[in-house]
C-alpha positions, 0 to 999 in steps of 0.5 A: 814134395807136395808143397813144391808141386803146389808152389810151382802150380801157383806160380805157373797159374799166376804167370799164365793169367797175368796176360789175361788181366793185362789185356783188358779192353777198356782202361780202368778208372778206380773212381767209377769202378763198381767192384774189384777182385784180386788173388793174393798169395804168400809163403813163409817158413820157420827156422829151427832153433830160433827161440823155442822152435824145434821143427821147420814148418813151411806155410803157403797162403792163397786168398781170393778177394772180391769187393763191391764199392758202396760209395763214391770217393770220400775225403778227397785230399785228406788222410782218410780219403777212400771209398766204402767197400763190402769185401769178401775174402776166401783164404786157403792156408797150407802148412807142411812139416816133416810129419804131416801135411795140413790144408785148411782155411783160416779162422779169421777173415775180414 
């Protein structure tokens, strides 16, 4: 029940914030941008009796990320084309099974 409430809140927030992001005053030029930010989310579920899995576990992940570009575009037209960036990610991982509810942040971050 809690996971359903959390998922619905996340979907509602995404739908309500999308027009705000779309209504930017100036067009975005990624080649001259100084920073970027985004919000990522995902959902996953295990399946009972698939391999050694005996219980069903549902997960929901949210990641807020913010990056500062450190250089101009390098390697134009090459496979390694891109910009150096300092990236910070703040993950939140929610796990739900039949017996417990767990909220925590991921141990691994970029």
